[in-house]
matplotlib code that plots the C-alpha trace (Angstrom):
import matplotlib.pyplot as plt

x = [85.8, 82.1, 80.3, 76.7, 73.4, 74.9, 77.8, 75.8, 73.9, 77.2, 78.9, 76.0, 75.9, 79.7, 80.2, 77.3, 78.7, 82.1, 80.8, 78.8, 81.4, 84.5, 83.1, 84.5, 84.2, 85.9, 85.6, 87.8, 86.4, 89.4, 88.4, 91.8, 90.4, 86.9, 86.0, 82.2, 79.8, 76.1, 73.5, 73.3, 77.0, 76.3, 73.5, 75.8, 78.3, 75.6, 74.1, 77.5, 78.0, 74.7, 75.6, 79.1, 77.8, 75.2, 77.9, 80.4, 82.6, 83.4, 83.6, 86.5, 87.3, 90.7, 92.1, 88.9, 89.1, 88.1, 85.0, 83.8, 84.7, 82.5, 79.6, 80.1, 80.3, 77.0, 75.3, 76.6, 78.6, 81.9, 80.3, 79.8, 82.6, 86.3, 88.6, 92.0, 95.1]
y = [-17.9, -17.9, -15.1, -16.2, -15.4, -15.4, -13.0, -10.8, -8.8, -7.7, -7.0, -4.8, -2.8, -2.4, -1.4, 1.1, 2.7, 3.0, 4.5, 7.1, 7.9, 8.1, 9.1, 6.0, 5.9, 2.6, -0.8, -3.8, -7.2, -9.5, -13.1, -14.5, -16.6, -17.0, -20.7, -20.4, -17.8, -18.2, -16.0, -13.7, -12.9, -12.2, -9.9, -8.0, -7.4, -6.2, -3.9, -2.4, -2.0, -0.1, 2.1, 2.9, 3.5, 5.9, 8.0, 7.8, 5.1, 1.5, -2.0, -4.4, -8.0, -9.4, -13.0, -14.7, -18.5, -20.4, -21.7, -18.3, -16.6, -19.2, -18.3, -14.6, -15.2, -17.2, -14.4, -11.8, -10.0, -10.1, -7.8, -5.1, -5.6, -5.6, -8.2, -6.8, -8.7]
z = [-18.7, -19.7, -21.4, -20.8, -19.2, -15.7, -16.5, -19.0, -16.4, -14.7, -18.0, -19.2, -16.0, -15.7, -19.3, -19.2, -16.0, -17.6, -20.7, -18.8, -16.1, -18.3, -21.6, -23.3, -27.1, -27.8, -26.1, -26.6, -25.5, -24.7, -25.2, -24.1, -21.3, -22.6, -23.2, -23.7, -25.0, -25.6, -27.4, -24.4, -24.8, -28.5, -27.4, -25.1, -27.9, -30.2, -27.5, -26.8, -30.6, -30.9, -27.9, -29.2, -32.8, -31.4, -29.7, -32.5, -31.0, -31.8, -30.4, -31.0, -30.1, -29.2, -29.0, -30.2, -30.3, -33.4, -31.6, -30.5, -33.8, -35.6, -33.3, -34.0, -37.8, -37.7, -35.7, -38.2, -35.5, -37.4, -40.1, -37.4, -34.9, -35.9, -34.5, -33.6, -34.5]

ax = plt.figure().add_subplot(projection="3d")
ax.plot(x, y, z, "-o")
ax.set_aspect("equal")
plt.show()
């Protein structure tokens, strides 16, 4: 429900492990149940974007609420990460 400082450490470690272990090239962040995201969450998205871009992959978002979409727009994330419909 929250993509913030407290959940960011786990998210970073888990995504990095999956990328390494399974050779993942694309990541979809599903925001269906996400009610809150802070700048740390934005940082995680940008970090995964940089990582995937480096290895020739991509990052996508899915089911982004209006509130979170606005935050991503202000941060410039929507110019880098595609939102799936």
